[in-house]
RODO-2510 file (C-alpha; in nm, 4 decimals, decimal comma):
residues 249
     n   res          X          Y          Z
     1     m    -7,9833    12,0857    -1,3299
     2     l    -7,8224    12,2983    -1,6030
     3     g    -8,1428    12,4077    -1,7725
     4     l    -8,0583    12,2198    -2,0926
     5     p    -8,2376    11,9465    -2,2902
     6     g    -8,1406    11,5931    -2,1951
     7     g    -7,9518    11,5155    -2,5158
     8     i    -7,7003    11,7988    -2,4802
     9     r    -7,3418    11,6779    -2,4284
    10     g    -7,1465    11,9988    -2,4744
    11     c    -7,1659    12,3792    -2,4529
    12     l    -7,0285    12,6421    -2,6899
    13     f    -6,9860    12,9849    -2,5317
    14     d    -6,9398    13,3196    -2,6976
    15     m    -6,6894    13,5294    -2,5024
    16     d    -6,7659    13,9023    -2,5197
    17     g    -7,0850    13,9698    -2,3252
    18     v    -7,1361    13,6086    -2,2173
    19     l    -6,8165    13,5174    -2,0317
    20     t    -6,6407    13,8527    -2,0050
    21     r    -6,7533    14,2116    -1,9658
    22     t    -6,5683    14,3153    -2,2785
    23     a    -6,8658    14,3955    -2,5021
    24     a    -6,8646    14,7502    -2,3602
    25     v    -6,4942    14,7761    -2,4433
    26     h    -6,5597    14,6795    -2,8041
    27     a    -6,8576    14,9137    -2,8331
    28     a    -6,6457    15,2033    -2,7039
    29     a    -6,3597    15,1188    -2,9408
    30     w    -6,5942    15,0939    -3,2381
    31     k    -6,7558    15,4269    -3,1479
    32     e    -6,4249    15,6103    -3,1215
    33     t    -6,3091    15,4566    -3,4489
    34     f    -6,6203    15,5287    -3,6518
    35     d    -6,6915    15,8698    -3,4998
    36     a    -6,3446    15,9961    -3,5923
    37     f    -6,3877    15,8641    -3,9458
    38     l    -6,7436    15,9975    -3,9858
    39     r    -6,6579    16,3391    -3,8403
    40     e    -6,3667    16,3846    -4,0787
    41     r    -6,5760    16,2642    -4,3725
    42     a    -6,8639    16,4988    -4,2872
    43     a    -6,6282    16,7971    -4,2585
    44     r    -6,4646    16,7122    -4,5907
    45     e    -6,7955    16,6674    -4,7758
    46     g    -6,9925    16,9407    -4,5973
    47     t    -7,2565    16,6988    -4,4715
    48     p    -7,4021    16,6508    -4,1203
    49     f    -7,2050    16,4388    -3,8783
    50     v    -7,4180    16,1456    -3,7558
    51     p    -7,2269    15,9588    -3,4827
    52     f    -7,2064    15,5839    -3,4356
    53     d    -7,4682    15,4628    -3,1852
    54     a    -7,2817    15,2478    -2,9334
    55     t    -7,6036    15,0601    -2,8580
    56     g    -7,8184    15,0388    -3,1699
    57     d    -7,5489    15,0429    -3,4385
    58     y    -7,3271    14,8165    -3,2319
    59     e    -7,5956    14,5503    -3,1867
    60     r    -7,7202    14,5644    -3,5455
    61     y    -7,3991    14,5861    -3,7419
    62     v    -7,0887    14,4768    -3,5510
    63     d    -7,1711    14,2774    -3,2366
    64     g    -7,0618    13,9142    -3,2651
    65     k    -6,9101    13,9565    -3,6112
    66     k    -6,5511    13,9285    -3,7204
    67     r    -6,3814    14,2681    -3,7149
    68     l    -6,3649    14,3167    -4,0917
    69     d    -6,7241    14,2013    -4,1357
    70     g    -6,8364    14,4480    -3,8696
    71     t    -6,6551    14,7329    -4,0420
    72     r    -6,8079    14,6467    -4,3781
    73     s    -7,1555    14,6028    -4,2286
    74     f    -7,1642    14,9403    -4,0552
    75     l    -7,0167    15,1266    -4,3512
    76     a    -7,2767    14,9672    -4,5779
    77     s    -7,5524    15,0872    -4,3415
    78     r    -7,4333    15,4429    -4,4117
    79     g    -7,3948    15,3851    -4,7853
    80     i    -7,0157    15,4140    -4,7598
    81     t    -6,7762    15,2058    -4,9674
    82     l    -6,4043    15,2011    -4,8903
    83     p    -6,1140    15,0122    -5,0467
    84     e    -6,0380    14,6874    -4,8657
    85     g    -5,6712    14,7681    -4,8187
    86     t    -5,4387    14,5086    -4,6677
    87     a    -5,3846    14,3548    -4,3256
    88     d    -5,0802    14,5744    -4,2569
    89     d    -5,2608    14,9042    -4,3223
    90     p    -5,1900    15,1615    -4,0484
    91     p    -5,4793    15,2577    -3,8170
    92     d    -5,5247    15,5916    -3,9937
    93     a    -5,5631    15,4415    -4,3419
    94     p    -5,9070    15,5134    -4,4999
    95     t    -5,9640    15,1456    -4,5797
    96     v    -6,1655    14,8597    -4,4330
    97     y    -5,8471    14,7110    -4,2895
    98     g    -5,7317    15,0499    -4,1634
    99     l    -6,0504    15,1171    -3,9680
   100     s    -6,0527    14,7598    -3,8375
   101     n    -5,6922    14,7900    -3,7221
   102     r    -5,7718    15,1200    -3,5506
   103     k    -6,0571    14,9575    -3,3610
   104     n    -5,8369    14,6682    -3,2528
   105     t    -5,5614    14,9008    -3,1315
   106     l    -5,8118    15,1008    -2,9252
   107     a    -5,9749    14,7900    -2,7753
   108     q    -5,6393    14,6432    -2,6735
   109     a    -5,5369    14,9736    -2,5139
   110     i    -5,8581    14,9848    -2,3086
   111     m    -5,8170    14,6251    -2,1913
   112     d    -5,4495    14,6776    -2,1085
   113     r    -5,5434    14,9833    -1,9045
   114     d    -5,8567    14,8559    -1,7309
   115     g    -5,8063    14,4784    -1,7289
   116     v    -6,0678    14,2168    -1,8134
   117     e    -6,3684    14,1499    -1,5930
   118     v    -6,5494    13,8165    -1,5997
   119     f    -6,9152    13,7608    -1,5217
   120     p    -6,9290    13,5572    -1,1971
   121     d    -7,2492    13,3859    -1,3084
   122     a    -7,0757    13,2643    -1,6234
   123     v    -6,7816    13,1197    -1,4318
   124     r    -7,0166    12,9397    -1,1940
   125     y    -7,2207    12,8003    -1,4826
   126     v    -6,9186    12,6806    -1,6833
   127     e    -6,7823    12,5136    -1,3702
   128     a    -7,1197    12,3412    -1,3236
   129     c    -7,1021    12,2188    -1,6845
   130     r    -6,7522    12,0837    -1,6229
   131     d    -6,8599    11,9102    -1,3037
   132     a    -7,1547    11,7540    -1,4889
   133     g    -6,9203    11,6104    -1,7523
   134     l    -7,0230    11,8362    -2,0421
   135     r    -6,7659    11,9337    -2,3052
   136     r    -6,6863    12,3064    -2,3250
   137     a    -6,5515    12,5410    -2,5928
   138     v    -6,5277    12,9132    -2,6555
   139     v    -6,6428    13,0349    -2,9961
   140     s    -6,5655    13,4022    -3,0505
   141     s    -6,5106    13,6206    -3,3543
   142     s    -6,2408    13,8110    -3,1651
   143     a    -5,8800    13,7611    -3,2698
   144     n    -5,7875    13,8519    -2,9101
   145     t    -5,9748    13,5608    -2,7520
   146     a    -5,6724    13,3746    -2,6136
   147     r    -5,5325    13,6959    -2,4692
   148     v    -5,8629    13,7902    -2,3043
   149     l    -5,9265    13,4439    -2,1564
   150     a    -5,5745    13,4369    -2,0137
   151     a    -5,6105    13,7872    -1,8681
   152     a    -5,9406    13,6846    -1,7130
   153     g    -5,7863    13,3668    -1,5706
   154     i    -6,0506    13,1345    -1,7164
   155     e    -5,8738    12,9692    -2,0101
   156     g    -5,8448    12,6449    -1,8135
   157     l    -6,2222    12,6002    -1,8031
   158     f    -6,2407    12,5233    -2,1752
   159     e    -6,1232    12,2313    -2,3845
   160     a    -6,1262    12,4059    -2,7215
   161     r    -6,1234    12,7541    -2,8730
   162     v    -6,2455    12,8716    -3,2121
   163     d    -6,1690    13,2399    -3,2557
   164     g    -6,0970    13,4974    -3,5221
   165     i    -5,7471    13,3604    -3,5785
   166     v    -5,8754    13,0045    -3,6246
   167     a    -6,1517    13,1314    -3,8528
   168     q    -5,9005    13,3067    -4,0758
   169     r    -5,6681    13,0058    -4,0840
   170     q    -5,9493    12,7624    -4,1689
   171     g    -6,1442    12,9975    -4,3960
   172     l    -6,4524    12,9957    -4,1723
   173     a    -6,7279    13,2445    -4,2432
   174     g    -6,8138    13,4711    -3,9508
   175     k    -7,1419    13,4886    -3,7617
   176     p    -7,4335    13,4893    -3,8513
   177     a    -7,3058    13,2001    -4,0650
   178     p    -7,2863    12,8853    -3,8484
   179     d    -6,9331    12,7886    -3,9571
   180     m    -6,7495    12,8878    -3,6389
   181     y    -6,9965    12,7136    -3,4097
   182     l    -6,9899    12,4031    -3,6284
   183     a    -6,6110    12,4062    -3,5985
   184     g    -6,6473    12,4370    -3,2211
   185     a    -6,8730    12,1322    -3,2111
   186     r    -6,6256    11,9343    -3,4224
   187     a    -6,3432    12,0331    -3,1893
   188     l    -6,5404    11,8736    -2,9048
   189     g    -6,6292    11,5665    -3,1097
   190     l    -7,0014    11,6484    -3,1069
   191     e    -7,2791    11,6657    -3,3620
   192     p    -7,4545    12,0063    -3,3576
   193     e    -7,7750    11,8637    -3,2125
   194     r    -7,5748    11,7466    -2,9091
   195     a    -7,4408    12,0952    -2,8333
   196     a    -7,5868    12,4120    -2,6845
   197     v    -7,4893    12,7620    -2,7967
   198     f    -7,4693    13,0538    -2,5512
   199     e    -7,4782    13,3967    -2,7158
   200     d    -7,5548    13,7596    -2,6381
   201     a    -7,5327    13,8838    -2,9972
   202     q    -7,8124    13,8663    -3,2512
   203     a    -7,5673    13,7450    -3,5164
   204     g    -7,4442    13,4711    -3,2837
   205     v    -7,7921    13,3498    -3,1951
   206     a    -7,8745    13,3392    -3,5659
   207     a    -7,5579    13,1340    -3,6224
   208     g    -7,6651    12,8842    -3,3572
   209     r    -8,0076    12,8473    -3,5130
   210     a    -7,8660    12,8164    -3,8663
   211     g    -7,6288    12,5429    -3,7523
   212     g    -7,9069    12,3195    -3,6230
   213     f    -7,7777    12,3157    -3,2668
   214     g    -7,9722    12,1341    -2,9991
   215     h    -8,0342    12,4422    -2,7861
   216     v    -7,9639    12,8138    -2,8294
   217     v    -7,9457    13,0254    -2,5148
   218     g    -7,9695    13,4013    -2,5569
   219     v    -7,7939    13,6006    -2,2848
   220     d    -7,9485    13,9443    -2,2404
   221     r    -7,7272    14,1576    -2,0186
   222     v    -7,8482    14,4935    -2,1542
   223     g    -8,2289    14,4801    -2,1324
   224     g    -8,4540    14,6933    -2,3487
   225     d    -8,5490    14,5293    -2,6777
   226     q    -8,2604    14,2843    -2,6698
   227     e    -8,4651    13,9913    -2,5345
   228     r    -8,7167    14,0261    -2,8155
   229     a    -8,4397    14,0585    -3,0741
   230     l    -8,2604    13,7475    -2,9473
   231     r    -8,5801    13,5450    -2,9612
   232     e    -8,6567    13,6716    -3,3106
   233     h    -8,3103    13,5646    -3,4254
   234     g    -8,3565    13,2103    -3,2966
   235     a    -8,2945    13,1812    -2,9220
   236     d    -8,4846    12,8948    -2,7560
   237     v    -8,4620    13,0731    -2,4220
   238     v    -8,3318    13,4126    -2,3073
   239     v    -8,1834    13,4715    -1,9614
   240     g    -8,0416    13,7762    -1,7876
   241     d    -7,7563    13,5722    -1,6439
   242     l    -7,6597    13,2072    -1,6564
   243     i    -7,7442    13,1398    -1,2920
   244     e    -8,1087    13,1468    -1,3982
   245     l    -8,0473    12,8126    -1,5675
   246     l    -7,9216    12,6363    -1,2538
   247     d    -8,1833    12,4433    -1,0585
   248     d    -7,9853    12,4761    -0,7344
   249     r    -7,9600    12,8539    -0,7376
***
């Protein structure tokens, strides 16, 4: 009924782009952060300003990754090296932490202003998983996961949460490493082969495949080349929304 192999006993859901329509918020916050930095750098060095691509650069370098990892990844793609700085760096500091803090401040401001929208298909699917007796957890690189789930009113649908705060506390590597999803499976008392991963990010799909999970569902809500990219990174199946997996739709 749920479109999953028979041995699956639990589901691990990414949040941004799978459960909530917050991926666009993060893409916008990253773009504003990096564009301001790149524009100032180009003016200072007398080089052309090449803006952050909120689609291509976002999907390749930051989507699904922990905030600091995303900052490092994109900067590396431009051949830029910055000091790491420290966690309490102000948002205007020219450091990895400074840029990351600026992005987080912008994302929180957008969500506070506009609220958090959930995908109705995701809510219906998670409820179907609950009704079928499957265990359920959220696995997200975001340090704002608890806040977003509460704002969306869906925190009660999940039994466990592994997020950016948990990852930092436990020393878990971020996606595409499988560590966070493996921690999610442990939190539900499941072996990886008994759990399904639901992801919209290439890094997250790769994490599900690397962790040896029983089923990896790619969620393509943007179209274009994303379906191909998700399959290439390890998705067993790619759907446009989770209702496609329900036999009774």
